[in-house]
TIVO-2410 file (N, C-alpha, C; in nm, 3 decimals):
# residues 152
REC num residu      c1      c2      c3 atome chaine
REC   1      M   3.242   1.264   0.280     N      A
REC   1      M   3.203   1.395   0.233    CA      A
REC   1      M   3.219   1.495   0.348     C      A
REC   2      K   3.265   1.613   0.317     N      A
REC   2      K   3.287   1.714   0.420    CA      A
REC   2      K   3.154   1.772   0.469     C      A
REC   3      Y   3.161   1.822   0.592     N      A
REC   3      Y   3.042   1.878   0.657    CA      A
REC   3      Y   2.979   1.988   0.572     C      A
REC   4      Q   3.059   2.078   0.522     N      A
REC   4      Q   3.007   2.192   0.444    CA      A
REC   4      Q   2.941   2.144   0.314     C      A
REC   5      D   2.999   2.042   0.252     N      A
REC   5      D   2.940   1.987   0.130    CA      A
REC   5      D   2.804   1.922   0.160     C      A
REC   6      L   2.798   1.850   0.272     N      A
REC   6      L   2.672   1.788   0.312    CA      A
REC   6      L   2.566   1.894   0.342     C      A
REC   7      L   2.608   1.999   0.411     N      A
REC   7      L   2.516   2.107   0.444    CA      A
REC   7      L   2.461   2.171   0.316     C      A
REC   8      E   2.546   2.197   0.220     N      A
REC   8      E   2.502   2.256   0.094    CA      A
REC   8      E   2.405   2.163   0.020     C      A
REC   9      K   2.437   2.036   0.022     N      A
REC   9      K   2.353   1.937  -0.043    CA      A
REC   9      K   2.213   1.934   0.022     C      A
REC  10      M   2.210   1.943   0.153     N      A
REC  10      M   2.082   1.942   0.225    CA      A
REC  10      M   2.007   2.074   0.208     C      A
REC  11      K   2.079   2.184   0.191     N      A
REC  11      K   2.013   2.312   0.163    CA      A
REC  11      K   1.940   2.303   0.030     C      A
REC  12      T   2.005   2.245  -0.069     N      A
REC  12      T   1.943   2.226  -0.200    CA      A
REC  12      T   1.821   2.135  -0.189     C      A
REC  13      F   1.836   2.028  -0.111     N      A
REC  13      F   1.729   1.931  -0.088    CA      A
REC  13      F   1.608   2.001  -0.025     C      A
REC  14      C   1.633   2.087   0.073     N      A
REC  14      C   1.525   2.157   0.143    CA      A
REC  14      C   1.469   2.274   0.062     C      A
REC  15      A   1.548   2.333  -0.024     N      A
REC  15      A   1.502   2.446  -0.104    CA      A
REC  15      A   1.407   2.400  -0.214     C      A
REC  16      Y   1.421   2.277  -0.257     N      A
REC  16      Y   1.337   2.223  -0.363    CA      A
REC  16      Y   1.191   2.217  -0.321     C      A
REC  17      Q   1.165   2.169  -0.199     N      A
REC  17      Q   1.031   2.167  -0.142    CA      A
REC  17      Q   1.043   2.161   0.009     C      A
REC  18      E   0.935   2.192   0.079     N      A
REC  18      E   0.938   2.186   0.225    CA      A
REC  18      E   0.963   2.043   0.270     C      A
REC  19      R   1.051   2.029   0.366     N      A
REC  19      R   1.086   1.897   0.418    CA      A
REC  19      R   1.067   1.894   0.569     C      A
REC  20      S   1.045   1.774   0.620     N      A
REC  20      S   1.041   1.755   0.765    CA      A
REC  20      S   1.181   1.718   0.811     C      A
REC  21      E   1.201   1.732   0.940     N      A
REC  21      E   1.329   1.691   0.999    CA      A
REC  21      E   1.357   1.544   0.970     C      A
REC  22      H   1.252   1.465   0.979     N      A
REC  22      H   1.266   1.321   0.957    CA      A
REC  22      H   1.314   1.290   0.815     C      A
REC  23      E   1.263   1.364   0.716     N      A
REC  23      E   1.306   1.341   0.578    CA      A
REC  23      E   1.454   1.371   0.560     C      A
REC  24      V   1.499   1.482   0.621     N      A
REC  24      V   1.639   1.521   0.610    CA      A
REC  24      V   1.726   1.417   0.681     C      A
REC  25      E   1.683   1.378   0.798     N      A
REC  25      E   1.760   1.277   0.875    CA      A
REC  25      E   1.769   1.145   0.798     C      A
REC  26      R   1.658   1.103   0.742     N      A
REC  26      R   1.655   0.978   0.664    CA      A
REC  26      R   1.748   0.987   0.543     C      A
REC  27      R   1.748   1.103   0.477     N      A
REC  27      R   1.833   1.123   0.359    CA      A
REC  27      R   1.981   1.117   0.398     C      A
REC  28      L   2.015   1.181   0.510     N      A
REC  28      L   2.154   1.180   0.555    CA      A
REC  28      L   2.198   1.041   0.600     C      A
REC  29      K   2.109   0.969   0.665     N      A
REC  29      K   2.143   0.832   0.707    CA      A
REC  29      K   2.165   0.742   0.586     C      A
REC  30      A   2.090   0.766   0.480     N      A
REC  30      A   2.108   0.689   0.357    CA      A
REC  30      A   2.243   0.717   0.293     C      A
REC  31      M   2.299   0.834   0.327     N      A
REC  31      M   2.431   0.871   0.275    CA      A
REC  31      M   2.542   0.829   0.373     C      A
REC  32      W   2.506   0.753   0.475     N      A
REC  32      W   2.599   0.701   0.574    CA      A
REC  32      W   2.672   0.812   0.652     C      A
REC  33      V   2.597   0.915   0.689     N      A
REC  33      V   2.654   1.027   0.765    CA      A
REC  33      V   2.644   0.995   0.914     C      A
REC  34      D   2.746   1.033   0.991     N      A
REC  34      D   2.747   1.011   1.136    CA      A
REC  34      D   2.633   1.088   1.202     C      A
REC  35      S   2.582   1.034   1.312     N      A
REC  35      S   2.470   1.097   1.382    CA      A
REC  35      S   2.508   1.234   1.438     C      A
REC  36      D   2.636   1.254   1.476     N      A
REC  36      D   2.679   1.386   1.525    CA      A
REC  36      D   2.667   1.490   1.414     C      A
REC  37      K   2.710   1.454   1.295     N      A
REC  37      K   2.701   1.545   1.181    CA      A
REC  37      K   2.554   1.572   1.146     C      A
REC  38      I   2.471   1.468   1.153     N      A
REC  38      I   2.329   1.483   1.122    CA      A
REC  38      I   2.266   1.587   1.214     C      A
REC  39      T   2.294   1.575   1.342     N      A
REC  39      T   2.240   1.670   1.441    CA      A
REC  39      T   2.285   1.813   1.409     C      A
REC  40      G   2.411   1.829   1.376     N      A
REC  40      G   2.464   1.961   1.343    CA      A
REC  40      G   2.404   2.018   1.217     C      A
REC  41      I   2.391   1.935   1.115     N      A
REC  41      I   2.333   1.981   0.988    CA      A
REC  41      I   2.188   2.023   1.007     C      A
REC  42      I   2.112   1.944   1.080     N      A
REC  42      I   1.971   1.978   1.104    CA      A
REC  42      I   1.961   2.109   1.181     C      A
REC  43      A   2.047   2.127   1.282     N      A
REC  43      A   2.046   2.253   1.358    CA      A
REC  43      A   2.080   2.372   1.268     C      A
REC  44      D   2.180   2.356   1.182     N      A
REC  44      D   2.217   2.463   1.090    CA      A
REC  44      D   2.104   2.495   0.991     C      A
REC  45      L   2.038   2.391   0.941     N      A
REC  45      L   1.926   2.411   0.848    CA      A
REC  45      L   1.811   2.485   0.916     C      A
REC  46      K   1.788   2.453   1.042     N      A
REC  46      K   1.683   2.525   1.117    CA      A
REC  46      K   1.722   2.670   1.140     C      A
REC  47      N   1.847   2.693   1.177     N      A
REC  47      N   1.894   2.830   1.202    CA      A
REC  47      N   1.884   2.917   1.078     C      A
REC  48      E   1.910   2.858   0.962     N      A
REC  48      E   1.906   2.933   0.837    CA      A
REC  48      E   1.767   2.926   0.772     C      A
REC  49      D   1.670   2.872   0.843     N      A
REC  49      D   1.530   2.862   0.802    CA      A
REC  49      D   1.507   2.778   0.675     C      A
REC  50      Y   1.593   2.684   0.653     N      A
REC  50      Y   1.567   2.586   0.546    CA      A
REC  50      Y   1.471   2.480   0.595     C      A
REC  51      L   1.475   2.453   0.723     N      A
REC  51      L   1.385   2.358   0.788    CA      A
REC  51      L   1.296   2.435   0.884     C      A
REC  52      N   1.166   2.425   0.865     N      A
REC  52      N   1.071   2.492   0.952    CA      A
REC  52      N   0.950   2.400   0.966     C      A
REC  53      E   0.933   2.341   1.083     N      A
REC  53      E   0.827   2.243   1.104    CA      A
REC  53      E   0.688   2.303   1.086     C      A
REC  54      K   0.668   2.424   1.135     N      A
REC  54      K   0.537   2.489   1.124    CA      A
REC  54      K   0.501   2.511   0.977     C      A
REC  55      R   0.596   2.560   0.901     N      A
REC  55      R   0.574   2.585   0.758    CA      A
REC  55      R   0.548   2.453   0.685     C      A
REC  56      F   0.626   2.350   0.720     N      A
REC  56      F   0.607   2.217   0.660    CA      A
REC  56      F   0.466   2.166   0.686     C      A
REC  57      L   0.423   2.176   0.811     N      A
REC  57      L   0.289   2.129   0.849    CA      A
REC  57      L   0.180   2.202   0.771     C      A
REC  58      E   0.189   2.335   0.766     N      A
REC  58      E   0.088   2.414   0.696    CA      A
REC  58      E   0.078   2.374   0.549     C      A
REC  59      L   0.192   2.367   0.484     N      A
REC  59      L   0.192   2.334   0.342    CA      A
REC  59      L   0.150   2.190   0.315     C      A
REC  60      F   0.192   2.099   0.401     N      A
REC  60      F   0.157   1.958   0.385    CA      A
REC  60      F   0.005   1.941   0.392     C      A
REC  61      V  -0.055   1.995   0.498     N      A
REC  61      V  -0.199   1.979   0.517    CA      A
REC  61      V  -0.275   2.048   0.404     C      A
REC  62      R  -0.237   2.171   0.373     N      A
REC  62      R  -0.307   2.245   0.268    CA      A
REC  62      R  -0.298   2.174   0.133     C      A
REC  63      S  -0.181   2.123   0.100     N      A
REC  63      S  -0.166   2.057  -0.030    CA      A
REC  63      S  -0.241   1.924  -0.036     C      A
REC  64      K  -0.242   1.851   0.072     N      A
REC  64      K  -0.313   1.723   0.071    CA      A
REC  64      K  -0.464   1.743   0.064     C      A
REC  65      V  -0.514   1.849   0.125     N      A
REC  65      V  -0.658   1.877   0.119    CA      A
REC  65      V  -0.695   1.932  -0.019     C      A
REC  66      N  -0.620   2.030  -0.067     N      A
REC  66      N  -0.658   2.100  -0.190    CA      A
REC  66      N  -0.619   2.026  -0.318     C      A
REC  67      Q  -0.507   1.957  -0.317     N      A
REC  67      Q  -0.462   1.894  -0.441    CA      A
REC  67      Q  -0.494   1.745  -0.446     C      A
REC  68      K  -0.462   1.674  -0.341     N      A
REC  68      K  -0.486   1.529  -0.342    CA      A
REC  68      K  -0.624   1.492  -0.291     C      A
REC  69      R  -0.691   1.590  -0.225     N      A
REC  69      R  -0.825   1.571  -0.170    CA      A
REC  69      R  -0.828   1.457  -0.067     C      A
REC  70      W  -0.726   1.453   0.017     N      A
REC  70      W  -0.721   1.353   0.123    CA      A
REC  70      W  -0.813   1.393   0.237     C      A
REC  71      G  -0.856   1.291   0.311     N      A
REC  71      G  -0.934   1.313   0.431    CA      A
REC  71      G  -0.843   1.331   0.552     C      A
REC  72      E  -0.907   1.370   0.660     N      A
REC  72      E  -0.834   1.401   0.784    CA      A
REC  72      E  -0.752   1.283   0.837     C      A
REC  73      K  -0.810   1.165   0.835     N      A
REC  73      K  -0.740   1.047   0.889    CA      A
REC  73      K  -0.614   1.014   0.810     C      A
REC  74      K  -0.622   1.024   0.681     N      A
REC  74      K  -0.506   0.993   0.597    CA      A
REC  74      K  -0.396   1.097   0.617     C      A
REC  75      I  -0.435   1.223   0.634     N      A
REC  75      I  -0.337   1.329   0.660    CA      A
REC  75      I  -0.268   1.305   0.793     C      A
REC  76      R  -0.347   1.273   0.895     N      A
REC  76      R  -0.289   1.244   1.028    CA      A
REC  76      R  -0.188   1.130   1.020     C      A
REC  77      Q  -0.226   1.025   0.951     N      A
REC  77      Q  -0.138   0.908   0.940    CA      A
REC  77      Q  -0.008   0.945   0.867     C      A
REC  78      A  -0.020   1.019   0.759     N      A
REC  78      A   0.099   1.059   0.684    CA      A
REC  78      A   0.191   1.146   0.769     C      A
REC  79      L   0.134   1.238   0.846     N      A
REC  79      L   0.216   1.324   0.930    CA      A
REC  79      L   0.279   1.248   1.046     C      A
REC  80      S   0.213   1.145   1.092     N      A
REC  80      S   0.272   1.064   1.201    CA      A
REC  80      S   0.396   0.991   1.150     C      A
REC  81      H   0.403   0.963   1.022     N      A
REC  81      H   0.522   0.901   0.964    CA      A
REC  81      H   0.640   0.997   0.960     C      A
REC  82      H   0.612   1.126   0.976     N      A
REC  82      H   0.717   1.227   0.983    CA      A
REC  82      H   0.755   1.259   1.128     C      A
REC  83      F   0.695   1.185   1.220     N      A
REC  83      F   0.720   1.201   1.364    CA      A
REC  83      F   0.687   1.342   1.413     C      A
REC  84      I   0.573   1.393   1.368     N      A
REC  84      I   0.523   1.523   1.412    CA      A
REC  84      I   0.435   1.497   1.535     C      A
REC  85      E   0.444   1.584   1.634     N      A
REC  85      E   0.366   1.569   1.756    CA      A
REC  85      E   0.216   1.575   1.725     C      A
REC  86      P   0.136   1.486   1.787     N      A
REC  86      P  -0.009   1.485   1.763    CA      A
REC  86      P  -0.078   1.619   1.792     C      A
REC  87      A  -0.032   1.690   1.895     N      A
REC  87      A  -0.093   1.820   1.928    CA      A
REC  87      A  -0.075   1.919   1.812     C      A
REC  88      K   0.041   1.919   1.752     N      A
REC  88      K   0.067   2.008   1.638    CA      A
REC  88      K  -0.017   1.968   1.517     C      A
REC  89      I  -0.031   1.838   1.498     N      A
REC  89      I  -0.114   1.788   1.388    CA      A
REC  89      I  -0.259   1.833   1.409     C      A
REC  90      N  -0.308   1.817   1.532     N      A
REC  90      N  -0.446   1.857   1.564    CA      A
REC  90      N  -0.470   2.005   1.535     C      A
REC  91      R  -0.375   2.089   1.577     N      A
REC  91      R  -0.390   2.233   1.553    CA      A
REC  91      R  -0.400   2.264   1.404     C      A
REC  92      E  -0.321   2.197   1.326     N      A
REC  92      E  -0.320   2.224   1.182    CA      A
REC  92      E  -0.445   2.167   1.115     C      A
REC  93      I  -0.490   2.050   1.159     N      A
REC  93      I  -0.611   1.988   1.103    CA      A
REC  93      I  -0.734   2.076   1.130     C      A
REC  94      E  -0.736   2.139   1.247     N      A
REC  94      E  -0.850   2.226   1.283    CA      A
REC  94      E  -0.862   2.347   1.189     C      A
REC  95      K  -0.754   2.383   1.122     N      A
REC  95      K  -0.755   2.498   1.031    CA      A
REC  95      K  -0.816   2.466   0.895     C      A
REC  96      I  -0.843   2.338   0.869     N      A
REC  96      I  -0.899   2.299   0.739    CA      A
REC  96      I  -1.036   2.364   0.721     C      A
REC  97      D  -1.058   2.423   0.604     N      A
REC  97      D  -1.187   2.484   0.570    CA      A
REC  97      D  -1.290   2.373   0.551     C      A
REC  98      T  -1.392   2.370   0.637     N      A
REC  98      T  -1.489   2.261   0.633    CA      A
REC  98      T  -1.571   2.259   0.504     C      A
REC  99      D  -1.599   2.377   0.448     N      A
REC  99      D  -1.674   2.382   0.322    CA      A
REC  99      D  -1.593   2.319   0.209     C      A
REC 100      Q  -1.465   2.355   0.200     N      A
REC 100      Q  -1.378   2.300   0.097    CA      A
REC 100      Q  -1.361   2.149   0.117     C      A
REC 101      Y  -1.348   2.109   0.242     N      A
REC 101      Y  -1.331   1.967   0.276    CA      A
REC 101      Y  -1.451   1.886   0.227     C      A
REC 102      R  -1.570   1.937   0.253     N      A
REC 102      R  -1.691   1.867   0.210    CA      A
REC 102      R  -1.704   1.868   0.058     C      A
REC 103      K  -1.670   1.981  -0.006     N      A
REC 103      K  -1.674   1.988  -0.152    CA      A
REC 103      K  -1.578   1.885  -0.214     C      A
REC 104      N  -1.462   1.870  -0.153     N      A
REC 104      N  -1.366   1.769  -0.201    CA      A
REC 104      N  -1.426   1.631  -0.193     C      A
REC 105      L  -1.490   1.601  -0.080     N      A
REC 105      L  -1.551   1.469  -0.062    CA      A
REC 105      L  -1.663   1.448  -0.164     C      A
REC 106      E  -1.744   1.549  -0.185     N      A
REC 106      E  -1.853   1.537  -0.283    CA      A
REC 106      E  -1.797   1.516  -0.424     C      A
REC 107      Y  -1.691   1.587  -0.457     N      A
REC 107      Y  -1.630   1.574  -0.589    CA      A
REC 107      Y  -1.575   1.433  -0.612     C      A
REC 108      I  -1.496   1.383  -0.516     N      A
REC 108      I  -1.438   1.250  -0.538    CA      A
REC 108      I  -1.545   1.141  -0.529     C      A
REC 109      T  -1.653   1.166  -0.454     N      A
REC 109      T  -1.763   1.070  -0.447    CA      A
REC 109      T  -1.828   1.057  -0.584     C      A
REC 110      G  -1.859   1.170  -0.645     N      A
REC 110      G  -1.921   1.168  -0.778    CA      A
REC 110      G  -1.831   1.106  -0.882     C      A
REC 111      K  -1.706   1.143  -0.879     N      A
REC 111      K  -1.610   1.092  -0.977    CA      A
REC 111      K  -1.594   0.940  -0.964     C      A
REC 112      K  -1.577   0.892  -0.842     N      A
REC 112      K  -1.558   0.749  -0.819    CA      A
REC 112      K  -1.685   0.671  -0.851     C      A
REC 113      Y  -1.800   0.728  -0.815     N      A
REC 113      Y  -1.928   0.660  -0.841    CA      A
REC 113      Y  -1.946   0.636  -0.991     C      A
REC 114      H  -1.911   0.735  -1.070     N      A
REC 114      H  -1.925   0.720  -1.216    CA      A
REC 114      H  -1.820   0.626  -1.274     C      A
REC 115      Q  -1.705   0.614  -1.209     N      A
REC 115      Q  -1.605   0.517  -1.254    CA      A
REC 115      Q  -1.653   0.374  -1.230     C      A
REC 116      L  -1.738   0.356  -1.132     N      A
REC 116      L  -1.787   0.223  -1.096    CA      A
REC 116      L  -1.923   0.191  -1.159     C      A
REC 117      K  -1.960   0.263  -1.265     N      A
REC 117      K  -2.095   0.254  -1.322    CA      A
REC 117      K  -2.132   0.115  -1.374     C      A
REC 118      D  -2.035   0.031  -1.404     N      A
REC 118      D  -2.064  -0.101  -1.458    CA      A
REC 118      D  -2.101  -0.204  -1.352     C      A
REC 119      L  -2.084  -0.168  -1.225     N      A
REC 119      L  -2.113  -0.261  -1.116    CA      A
REC 119      L  -2.259  -0.250  -1.073     C      A
REC 120      P  -2.312  -0.358  -1.014     N      A
REC 120      P  -2.447  -0.348  -0.956    CA      A
REC 120      P  -2.448  -0.245  -0.843     C      A
REC 121      T  -2.563  -0.184  -0.816     N      A
REC 121      T  -2.574  -0.072  -0.722    CA      A
REC 121      T  -2.516  -0.103  -0.585     C      A
REC 122      E  -2.551  -0.217  -0.527     N      A
REC 122      E  -2.501  -0.251  -0.393    CA      A
REC 122      E  -2.349  -0.260  -0.389     C      A
REC 123      R  -2.296  -0.328  -0.487     N      A
REC 123      R  -2.150  -0.345  -0.494    CA      A
REC 123      R  -2.082  -0.211  -0.519     C      A
REC 124      R  -2.144  -0.128  -0.604     N      A
REC 124      R  -2.089   0.003  -0.635    CA      A
REC 124      R  -2.082   0.091  -0.509     C      A
REC 125      L  -2.189   0.089  -0.430     N      A
REC 125      L  -2.191   0.169  -0.307    CA      A
REC 125      L  -2.087   0.119  -0.207     C      A
REC 126      Y  -2.074  -0.013  -0.198     N      A
REC 126      Y  -1.975  -0.070  -0.106    CA      A
REC 126      Y  -1.834  -0.027  -0.148     C      A
REC 127      R  -1.803  -0.040  -0.276     N      A
REC 127      R  -1.670  -0.002  -0.327    CA      A
REC 127      R  -1.646   0.148  -0.311     C      A
REC 128      L  -1.751   0.227  -0.334     N      A
REC 128      L  -1.741   0.372  -0.321    CA      A
REC 128      L  -1.706   0.410  -0.177     C      A
REC 129      K  -1.781   0.356  -0.082     N      A
REC 129      K  -1.759   0.390   0.059    CA      A
REC 129      K  -1.623   0.339   0.107     C      A
REC 130      T  -1.583   0.224   0.060     N      A
REC 130      T  -1.452   0.171   0.096    CA      A
REC 130      T  -1.341   0.263   0.045     C      A
REC 131      Y  -1.355   0.309  -0.077     N      A
REC 131      Y  -1.257   0.400  -0.136    CA      A
REC 131      Y  -1.249   0.531  -0.058     C      A
REC 132      L  -1.364   0.587  -0.025     N      A
REC 132      L  -1.367   0.714   0.049    CA      A
REC 132      L  -1.307   0.698   0.188     C      A
REC 133      Y  -1.333   0.583   0.250     N      A
REC 133      Y  -1.276   0.556   0.382    CA      A
REC 133      Y  -1.124   0.545   0.371     C      A
REC 134      M  -1.078   0.480   0.264     N      A
REC 134      M  -0.934   0.467   0.240    CA      A
REC 134      M  -0.870   0.603   0.215     C      A
REC 135      M  -0.946   0.696   0.161     N      A
REC 135      M  -0.895   0.832   0.136    CA      A
REC 135      M  -0.888   0.915   0.264     C      A
REC 136      G  -0.936   0.858   0.376     N      A
REC 136      G  -0.920   0.922   0.505    CA      A
REC 136      G  -1.040   0.998   0.557     C      A
REC 137      Y  -1.155   0.978   0.497     N      A
REC 137      Y  -1.274   1.049   0.542    CA      A
REC 137      Y  -1.347   0.969   0.650     C      A
REC 138      D  -1.421   1.041   0.734     N      A
REC 138      D  -1.496   0.982   0.843    CA      A
REC 138      D  -1.620   0.912   0.788     C      A
REC 139      M  -1.654   0.797   0.842     N      A
REC 139      M  -1.764   0.717   0.788    CA      A
REC 139      M  -1.898   0.790   0.797     C      A
REC 140      Q  -1.919   0.868   0.901     N      A
REC 140      Q  -2.045   0.942   0.914    CA      A
REC 140      Q  -2.060   1.043   0.800     C      A
REC 141      L  -1.953   1.113   0.770     N      A
REC 141      L  -1.955   1.210   0.660    CA      A
REC 141      L  -1.969   1.139   0.525     C      A
REC 142      I  -1.905   1.025   0.511     N      A
REC 142      I  -1.917   0.946   0.388    CA      A
REC 142      I  -2.063   0.907   0.365     C      A
REC 143      N  -2.128   0.858   0.471     N      A
REC 143      N  -2.269   0.816   0.458    CA      A
REC 143      N  -2.359   0.933   0.420     C      A
REC 144      E  -2.331   1.052   0.476     N      A
REC 144      E  -2.410   1.171   0.441    CA      A
REC 144      E  -2.395   1.207   0.294     C      A
REC 145      V  -2.272   1.207   0.247     N      A
REC 145      V  -2.246   1.247   0.109    CA      A
REC 145      V  -2.290   1.139   0.009     C      A
REC 146      A  -2.281   1.013   0.047     N      A
REC 146      A  -2.316   0.903  -0.043    CA      A
REC 146      A  -2.465   0.873  -0.046     C      A
REC 147      E  -2.540   0.931   0.048     N      A
REC 147      E  -2.683   0.902   0.058    CA      A
REC 147      E  -2.760   0.925  -0.072     C      A
REC 148      P  -2.738   1.038  -0.143     N      A
REC 148      P  -2.812   1.058  -0.269    CA      A
REC 148      P  -2.784   0.949  -0.373     C      A
REC 149      Y  -2.666   0.890  -0.369     N      A
REC 149      Y  -2.632   0.786  -0.466    CA      A
REC 149      Y  -2.700   0.652  -0.435     C      A
REC 150      E  -2.750   0.638  -0.313     N      A
REC 150      E  -2.816   0.513  -0.275    CA      A
REC 150      E  -2.954   0.501  -0.337     C      A
REC 151      Q  -3.013   0.613  -0.381     N      A
REC 151      Q  -3.144   0.610  -0.445    CA      A
REC 151      Q  -3.135   0.576  -0.594     C      A
REC 152      D  -3.015   0.579  -0.651     N      A
REC 152      D  -3.001   0.550  -0.796    CA      A
REC 152      D  -3.036   0.408  -0.828     C      A
***
């Protein structure tokens, strides 16, 4: 495939949704593109603002918090798979609205607790906390939010 065709294909790929450099590189490697061409295409995409790491980070974190209701740890792990520098991840994580973050945790705690209503209380709390931890929330915050459910 010619360079210009590949570039157009990647422009379409990036225009569909925000992408990381790693996603574009992985896509091009799957198409058996030479590493020299990959470097050039990524540079061209950056120059034309199809690829923007800052914008990707902002949208990724915001969408995972607001739509998927992920916790900080899960977001960090997902971003590390995109080979984003930890310092950049930290800066973006610090921008998370703490009130919204806690409301998300309270919402998924209530929802999951009611899904587990058929289990005995001890087992239900264990499964609830395990689920919340898997969603990326800190155990101290989980214990605070789950405390009212321990009296049921």
